[in-house]
VMD Tcl script that builds the backbone (N, CA, C; Angstrom):
set m [mol new atoms 339]
animate dup $m
set s [atomselect $m all]
$s set {name element resname resid chain x y z} {
  {N N UNK 1 A -177.381 128.326 -86.973}
  {CA C UNK 1 A -178.260 127.533 -86.119}
  {C C UNK 1 A -177.592 126.221 -85.730}
  {N N UNK 2 A -177.806 125.851 -84.491}
  {CA C UNK 2 A -177.264 124.603 -83.976}
  {C C UNK 2 A -178.409 123.618 -83.786}
  {N N UNK 3 A -178.110 122.354 -84.003}
  {CA C UNK 3 A -179.105 121.320 -83.736}
  {C C UNK 3 A -179.218 121.137 -82.230}
  {N N UNK 4 A -180.401 120.813 -81.778}
  {CA C UNK 4 A -180.611 120.586 -80.350}
  {C C UNK 4 A -180.114 119.185 -80.014}
  {N N UNK 5 A -179.158 119.061 -79.093}
  {CA C UNK 5 A -178.663 117.733 -78.721}
  {C C UNK 5 A -179.733 116.942 -77.980}
  {N N UNK 6 A -179.777 115.658 -78.245}
  {CA C UNK 6 A -180.739 114.773 -77.596}
  {C C UNK 6 A -179.968 113.616 -76.981}
  {N N UNK 7 A -180.323 113.258 -75.758}
  {CA C UNK 7 A -179.678 112.139 -75.080}
  {C C UNK 7 A -180.769 111.179 -74.635}
  {N N UNK 8 A -180.616 109.914 -74.997}
  {CA C UNK 8 A -181.566 108.883 -74.594}
  {C C UNK 8 A -180.766 107.752 -73.967}
  {N N UNK 9 A -181.020 107.470 -72.707}
  {CA C UNK 9 A -180.267 106.432 -72.000}
  {C C UNK 9 A -181.210 105.612 -71.137}
  {N N UNK 10 A -180.735 104.427 -70.777}
  {CA C UNK 10 A -181.440 103.610 -69.795}
  {C C UNK 10 A -180.582 103.607 -68.544}
  {N N UNK 11 A -181.189 103.799 -67.408}
  {CA C UNK 11 A -180.423 103.938 -66.173}
  {C C UNK 11 A -180.812 102.856 -65.166}
  {N N UNK 12 A -180.918 101.628 -65.618}
  {CA C UNK 12 A -181.290 100.560 -64.690}
  {C C UNK 12 A -180.041 99.827 -64.211}
  {N N UNK 13 A -180.205 98.940 -63.292}
  {CA C UNK 13 A -179.089 98.162 -62.770}
  {C C UNK 13 A -178.537 97.169 -63.772}
  {N N UNK 14 A -179.283 96.881 -64.834}
  {CA C UNK 14 A -178.839 95.917 -65.840}
  {C C UNK 14 A -177.932 96.540 -66.890}
  {N N UNK 15 A -177.749 97.867 -66.848}
  {CA C UNK 15 A -176.941 98.547 -67.863}
  {C C UNK 15 A -175.477 98.137 -67.747}
  {N N UNK 16 A -174.799 98.158 -68.896}
  {CA C UNK 16 A -173.367 97.860 -68.915}
  {C C UNK 16 A -172.597 98.970 -68.221}
  {N N UNK 17 A -171.480 98.584 -67.580}
  {CA C UNK 17 A -170.641 99.551 -66.869}
  {C C UNK 17 A -169.203 99.390 -67.336}
  {N N UNK 18 A -168.437 100.476 -67.209}
  {CA C UNK 18 A -167.016 100.406 -67.552}
  {C C UNK 18 A -166.198 100.078 -66.306}
  {N N UNK 19 A -164.861 100.176 -66.422}
  {CA C UNK 19 A -163.977 99.834 -65.303}
  {C C UNK 19 A -164.178 100.762 -64.113}
  {N N UNK 20 A -164.614 102.003 -64.369}
  {CA C UNK 20 A -164.827 102.979 -63.291}
  {C C UNK 20 A -166.217 102.862 -62.683}
  {N N UNK 21 A -166.948 101.816 -63.051}
  {CA C UNK 21 A -168.303 101.557 -62.566}
  {C C UNK 21 A -169.295 102.637 -63.008}
  {N N UNK 22 A -169.032 103.257 -64.177}
  {CA C UNK 22 A -169.954 104.228 -64.764}
  {C C UNK 22 A -170.810 103.517 -65.796}
  {N N UNK 23 A -172.074 103.843 -65.854}
  {CA C UNK 23 A -172.951 103.247 -66.855}
  {C C UNK 23 A -172.578 103.800 -68.220}
  {N N UNK 24 A -172.535 102.904 -69.209}
  {CA C UNK 24 A -172.047 103.300 -70.529}
  {C C UNK 24 A -173.103 103.071 -71.594}
  {N N UNK 25 A -172.969 103.832 -72.681}
  {CA C UNK 25 A -173.815 103.675 -73.857}
  {C C UNK 25 A -173.326 102.471 -74.653}
  {N N UNK 26 A -174.108 102.007 -75.638}
  {CA C UNK 26 A -173.661 100.856 -76.438}
  {C C UNK 26 A -172.305 101.076 -77.122}
  {N N UNK 27 A -171.934 102.337 -77.395}
  {CA C UNK 27 A -170.635 102.584 -78.029}
  {C C UNK 27 A -169.503 102.676 -77.011}
  {N N UNK 28 A -169.779 102.468 -75.715}
  {CA C UNK 28 A -168.749 102.464 -74.688}
  {C C UNK 28 A -168.535 103.801 -73.998}
  {N N UNK 29 A -169.267 104.837 -74.379}
  {CA C UNK 29 A -169.118 106.159 -73.780}
  {C C UNK 29 A -169.864 106.204 -72.451}
  {N N UNK 30 A -169.184 106.687 -71.405}
  {CA C UNK 30 A -169.855 106.884 -70.114}
  {C C UNK 30 A -170.857 108.019 -70.296}
  {N N UNK 31 A -172.128 107.747 -70.056}
  {CA C UNK 31 A -173.147 108.708 -70.487}
  {C C UNK 31 A -173.305 109.900 -69.563}
  {N N UNK 32 A -173.081 109.782 -68.266}
  {CA C UNK 32 A -173.266 110.936 -67.377}
  {C C UNK 32 A -172.218 112.013 -67.651}
  {N N UNK 33 A -170.912 111.679 -67.725}
  {CA C UNK 33 A -169.951 112.725 -68.083}
  {C C UNK 33 A -170.213 113.304 -69.475}
  {N N UNK 34 A -170.661 112.460 -70.388}
  {CA C UNK 34 A -170.965 112.942 -71.738}
  {C C UNK 34 A -172.163 113.900 -71.713}
  {N N UNK 35 A -173.157 113.595 -70.894}
  {CA C UNK 35 A -174.318 114.474 -70.767}
  {C C UNK 35 A -173.908 115.821 -70.184}
  {N N UNK 36 A -173.081 115.808 -69.143}
  {CA C UNK 36 A -172.612 117.059 -68.537}
  {C C UNK 36 A -171.814 117.863 -69.553}
  {N N UNK 37 A -170.970 117.197 -70.327}
  {CA C UNK 37 A -170.175 117.875 -71.361}
  {C C UNK 37 A -171.085 118.514 -72.404}
  {N N UNK 38 A -172.116 117.787 -72.829}
  {CA C UNK 38 A -173.044 118.320 -73.830}
  {C C UNK 38 A -173.797 119.526 -73.287}
  {N N UNK 39 A -174.252 119.456 -72.047}
  {CA C UNK 39 A -174.956 120.594 -71.439}
  {C C UNK 39 A -174.031 121.795 -71.357}
  {N N UNK 40 A -172.782 121.559 -70.958}
  {CA C UNK 40 A -171.808 122.651 -70.866}
  {C C UNK 40 A -171.565 123.281 -72.228}
  {N N UNK 41 A -171.447 122.461 -73.261}
  {CA C UNK 41 A -171.240 122.992 -74.616}
  {C C UNK 41 A -172.426 123.830 -75.067}
  {N N UNK 42 A -173.628 123.368 -74.762}
  {CA C UNK 42 A -174.820 124.121 -75.161}
  {C C UNK 42 A -174.865 125.457 -74.434}
  {N N UNK 43 A -174.529 125.453 -73.156}
  {CA C UNK 43 A -174.576 126.688 -72.372}
  {C C UNK 43 A -173.495 127.664 -72.815}
  {N N UNK 44 A -172.320 127.159 -73.120}
  {CA C UNK 44 A -171.181 128.020 -73.425}
  {C C UNK 44 A -170.921 128.196 -74.922}
  {N N UNK 45 A -171.883 127.871 -75.770}
  {CA C UNK 45 A -171.611 127.899 -77.208}
  {C C UNK 45 A -171.487 129.303 -77.775}
  {N N UNK 46 A -171.714 130.327 -77.008}
  {CA C UNK 46 A -171.512 131.690 -77.473}
  {C C UNK 46 A -172.670 132.259 -78.253}
  {N N UNK 47 A -173.776 131.577 -78.328}
  {CA C UNK 47 A -174.920 132.133 -79.051}
  {C C UNK 47 A -175.545 133.248 -78.223}
  {N N UNK 48 A -176.324 134.062 -78.890}
  {CA C UNK 48 A -176.952 135.174 -78.185}
  {C C UNK 48 A -177.985 134.657 -77.191}
  {N N UNK 49 A -178.042 135.335 -76.091}
  {CA C UNK 49 A -179.003 134.934 -75.073}
  {C C UNK 49 A -180.404 135.371 -75.482}
  {N N UNK 50 A -181.373 134.743 -74.888}
  {CA C UNK 50 A -182.769 135.073 -75.154}
  {C C UNK 50 A -183.205 136.101 -74.122}
  {N N UNK 51 A -183.782 137.193 -74.591}
  {CA C UNK 51 A -184.263 138.231 -73.687}
  {C C UNK 51 A -185.728 137.943 -73.380}
  {N N UNK 52 A -186.026 137.814 -72.108}
  {CA C UNK 52 A -187.391 137.530 -71.677}
  {C C UNK 52 A -187.863 138.693 -70.820}
  {N N UNK 53 A -189.026 139.212 -71.157}
  {CA C UNK 53 A -189.590 140.322 -70.404}
  {C C UNK 53 A -189.983 139.844 -69.006}
  {N N UNK 54 A -189.679 140.627 -68.010}
  {CA C UNK 54 A -189.974 140.266 -66.624}
  {C C UNK 54 A -191.474 140.066 -66.404}
  {N N UNK 55 A -192.303 140.821 -67.116}
  {CA C UNK 55 A -193.756 140.686 -66.956}
  {C C UNK 55 A -194.244 139.319 -67.434}
  {N N UNK 56 A -193.559 138.736 -68.444}
  {CA C UNK 56 A -193.952 137.415 -68.925}
  {C C UNK 56 A -193.665 136.338 -67.882}
  {N N UNK 57 A -192.604 136.521 -67.127}
  {CA C UNK 57 A -192.245 135.534 -66.109}
  {C C UNK 57 A -193.164 135.649 -64.899}
  {N N UNK 58 A -193.349 136.867 -64.422}
  {CA C UNK 58 A -194.128 137.068 -63.202}
  {C C UNK 58 A -195.627 137.019 -63.450}
  {N N UNK 59 A -196.061 137.336 -64.655}
  {CA C UNK 59 A -197.479 137.353 -64.960}
  {C C UNK 59 A -198.137 138.613 -64.431}
  {N N UNK 60 A -199.412 138.769 -64.696}
  {CA C UNK 60 A -200.107 139.961 -64.222}
  {C C UNK 60 A -200.301 139.915 -62.708}
  {N N UNK 61 A -200.463 141.076 -62.130}
  {CA C UNK 61 A -200.688 141.163 -60.690}
  {C C UNK 61 A -202.103 140.664 -60.392}
  {N N UNK 62 A -202.230 139.561 -59.655}
  {CA C UNK 62 A -203.557 139.003 -59.399}
  {C C UNK 62 A -204.417 139.890 -58.509}
  {N N UNK 63 A -203.804 140.818 -57.791}
  {CA C UNK 63 A -204.574 141.684 -56.909}
  {C C UNK 63 A -205.264 142.809 -57.663}
  {N N UNK 64 A -204.888 143.021 -58.919}
  {CA C UNK 64 A -205.453 144.138 -59.667}
  {C C UNK 64 A -206.684 143.754 -60.481}
  {N N UNK 65 A -206.720 142.537 -61.014}
  {CA C UNK 65 A -207.795 142.173 -61.930}
  {C C UNK 65 A -208.823 141.257 -61.282}
  {N N UNK 66 A -210.062 141.630 -61.370}
  {CA C UNK 66 A -211.160 140.757 -61.007}
  {C C UNK 66 A -211.346 140.471 -59.534}
  {N N UNK 67 A -210.592 141.124 -58.677}
  {CA C UNK 67 A -210.715 140.827 -57.249}
  {C C UNK 67 A -212.098 141.186 -56.723}
  {N N UNK 68 A -212.684 142.236 -57.264}
  {CA C UNK 68 A -214.006 142.659 -56.799}
  {C C UNK 68 A -215.098 141.676 -57.218}
  {N N UNK 69 A -214.818 140.795 -58.191}
  {CA C UNK 69 A -215.825 139.838 -58.657}
  {C C UNK 69 A -215.959 138.616 -57.745}
  {N N UNK 70 A -214.988 138.388 -56.885}
  {CA C UNK 70 A -215.003 137.182 -56.054}
  {C C UNK 70 A -216.256 137.087 -55.183}
  {N N UNK 71 A -216.652 138.125 -54.436}
  {CA C UNK 71 A -217.884 138.004 -53.637}
  {C C UNK 71 A -219.130 137.797 -54.500}
  {N N UNK 72 A -219.166 138.435 -55.659}
  {CA C UNK 72 A -220.313 138.273 -56.557}
  {C C UNK 72 A -220.404 136.835 -57.067}
  {N N UNK 73 A -219.282 136.277 -57.481}
  {CA C UNK 73 A -219.268 134.894 -57.969}
  {C C UNK 73 A -219.659 133.934 -56.849}
  {N N UNK 74 A -219.157 134.179 -55.645}
  {CA C UNK 74 A -219.511 133.328 -54.510}
  {C C UNK 74 A -221.010 133.376 -54.237}
  {N N UNK 75 A -221.590 134.579 -54.266}
  {CA C UNK 75 A -223.029 134.723 -54.014}
  {C C UNK 75 A -223.837 134.004 -55.086}
  {N N UNK 76 A -223.438 134.140 -56.346}
  {CA C UNK 76 A -224.148 133.452 -57.430}
  {C C UNK 76 A -224.074 131.938 -57.256}
  {N N UNK 77 A -222.902 131.433 -56.919}
  {CA C UNK 77 A -222.767 129.995 -56.701}
  {C C UNK 77 A -223.627 129.535 -55.523}
  {N N UNK 78 A -223.651 130.322 -54.472}
  {CA C UNK 78 A -224.408 129.935 -53.290}
  {C C UNK 78 A -225.897 129.845 -53.602}
  {N N UNK 79 A -226.440 130.879 -54.263}
  {CA C UNK 79 A -227.882 130.913 -54.496}
  {C C UNK 79 A -228.334 130.080 -55.689}
  {N N UNK 80 A -227.480 129.883 -56.686}
  {CA C UNK 80 A -227.909 129.167 -57.884}
  {C C UNK 80 A -227.334 127.768 -58.009}
  {N N UNK 81 A -226.432 127.374 -57.119}
  {CA C UNK 81 A -225.891 126.022 -57.169}
  {C C UNK 81 A -226.123 125.307 -55.840}
  {N N UNK 82 A -225.617 125.869 -54.768}
  {CA C UNK 82 A -225.670 125.184 -53.475}
  {C C UNK 82 A -227.096 125.088 -52.946}
  {N N UNK 83 A -227.826 126.194 -52.957}
  {CA C UNK 83 A -229.204 126.181 -52.438}
  {C C UNK 83 A -230.104 125.219 -53.214}
  {N N UNK 84 A -230.102 125.214 -54.556}
  {CA C UNK 84 A -230.939 124.240 -55.266}
  {C C UNK 84 A -230.560 122.790 -54.956}
  {N N UNK 85 A -229.283 122.518 -54.780}
  {CA C UNK 85 A -228.876 121.153 -54.438}
  {C C UNK 85 A -229.390 120.785 -53.048}
  {N N UNK 86 A -229.269 121.697 -52.088}
  {CA C UNK 86 A -229.779 121.430 -50.740}
  {C C UNK 86 A -231.288 121.208 -50.768}
  {N N UNK 87 A -232.001 122.028 -51.552}
  {CA C UNK 87 A -233.449 121.881 -51.665}
  {C C UNK 87 A -233.816 120.527 -52.272}
  {N N UNK 88 A -233.093 120.108 -53.302}
  {CA C UNK 88 A -233.373 118.821 -53.941}
  {C C UNK 88 A -233.129 117.665 -52.974}
  {N N UNK 89 A -232.086 117.756 -52.178}
  {CA C UNK 89 A -231.805 116.701 -51.200}
  {C C UNK 89 A -232.917 116.632 -50.156}
  {N N UNK 90 A -233.356 117.780 -49.652}
  {CA C UNK 90 A -234.441 117.793 -48.660}
  {C C UNK 90 A -235.731 117.235 -49.246}
  {N N UNK 91 A -236.030 117.573 -50.506}
  {CA C UNK 91 A -237.233 117.039 -51.161}
  {C C UNK 91 A -237.131 115.532 -51.336}
  {N N UNK 92 A -235.969 115.034 -51.714}
  {CA C UNK 92 A -235.792 113.591 -51.861}
  {C C UNK 92 A -235.996 112.875 -50.532}
  {N N UNK 93 A -235.471 113.461 -49.466}
  {CA C UNK 93 A -235.628 112.845 -48.144}
  {C C UNK 93 A -237.099 112.840 -47.734}
  {N N UNK 94 A -237.818 113.927 -48.011}
  {CA C UNK 94 A -239.231 114.012 -47.634}
  {C C UNK 94 A -240.085 113.032 -48.434}
  {N N UNK 95 A -239.756 112.807 -49.700}
  {CA C UNK 95 A -240.547 111.917 -50.558}
  {C C UNK 95 A -240.184 110.448 -50.388}
  {N N UNK 96 A -239.083 110.167 -49.748}
  {CA C UNK 96 A -238.590 108.799 -49.664}
  {C C UNK 96 A -239.522 107.942 -48.820}
  {N N UNK 97 A -239.878 106.793 -49.357}
  {CA C UNK 97 A -240.669 105.851 -48.561}
  {C C UNK 97 A -239.689 104.954 -47.811}
  {N N UNK 98 A -240.122 104.522 -46.671}
  {CA C UNK 98 A -239.231 103.710 -45.854}
  {C C UNK 98 A -239.155 102.306 -46.435}
  {N N UNK 99 A -237.962 101.762 -46.554}
  {CA C UNK 99 A -237.831 100.402 -47.082}
  {C C UNK 99 A -238.389 99.375 -46.095}
  {N N UNK 100 A -238.763 98.213 -46.622}
  {CA C UNK 100 A -239.405 97.189 -45.793}
  {C C UNK 100 A -238.494 96.713 -44.668}
  {N N UNK 101 A -237.203 96.632 -44.908}
  {CA C UNK 101 A -236.301 96.165 -43.843}
  {C C UNK 101 A -236.263 97.157 -42.686}
  {N N UNK 102 A -236.407 98.447 -42.993}
  {CA C UNK 102 A -236.396 99.440 -41.928}
  {C C UNK 102 A -237.690 99.346 -41.119}
  {N N UNK 103 A -238.790 99.138 -41.800}
  {CA C UNK 103 A -240.070 99.005 -41.097}
  {C C UNK 103 A -240.074 97.735 -40.256}
  {N N UNK 104 A -239.472 96.660 -40.761}
  {CA C UNK 104 A -239.396 95.405 -40.019}
  {C C UNK 104 A -238.589 95.593 -38.741}
  {N N UNK 105 A -237.450 96.291 -38.863}
  {CA C UNK 105 A -236.574 96.466 -37.705}
  {C C UNK 105 A -237.211 97.340 -36.631}
  {N N UNK 106 A -238.068 98.268 -37.013}
  {CA C UNK 106 A -238.703 99.133 -36.021}
  {C C UNK 106 A -239.993 98.530 -35.487}
  {N N UNK 107 A -240.457 97.429 -36.092}
  {CA C UNK 107 A -241.661 96.773 -35.625}
  {C C UNK 107 A -242.930 97.421 -36.130}
  {N N UNK 108 A -242.849 98.325 -37.102}
  {CA C UNK 108 A -244.023 99.020 -37.608}
  {C C UNK 108 A -244.745 98.176 -38.646}
  {N N UNK 109 A -244.009 97.381 -39.378}
  {CA C UNK 109 A -244.600 96.615 -40.476}
  {C C UNK 109 A -245.530 95.530 -39.980}
  {N N UNK 110 A -246.577 95.243 -40.749}
  {CA C UNK 110 A -247.541 94.228 -40.348}
  {C C UNK 110 A -247.098 92.849 -40.817}
  {N N UNK 111 A -246.194 92.808 -41.723}
  {CA C UNK 111 A -245.755 91.535 -42.277}
  {C C UNK 111 A -244.692 90.918 -41.375}
  {N N UNK 112 A -244.786 89.625 -41.170}
  {CA C UNK 112 A -243.820 88.931 -40.323}
  {C C UNK 112 A -242.763 88.294 -41.208}
  {N N UNK 113 A -241.522 88.419 -40.768}
  {CA C UNK 113 A -240.406 87.857 -41.538}
  {C C UNK 113 A -239.775 86.721 -40.793}
}
mol reanalyze $m
mol bondsrecalc $m
mol representation Tube
mol addrep $m
């Protein structure tokens, strides 16, 4: 088993640079070439590759499962969510009393402002 290499760097304009204008780590190592070298070593270390099943990558076929449920779910949402909300809004509008400023502006109110 190999340890997983970890690289932690700061990449701001305040970082120290070497003569080649490469940003360097506190020990003086140019970190970008070192990072590329580490990645190359990890890739080429000769360990066995990981076998991944194609079905795990692609996932199940979305056209096969549950497609027939979409119209049913839509109908349930329409009748049990959207319609009750619309009904509640209409009831609120019907029960709403007109505010005094609205009555004043239309001239219906008896009170003078």
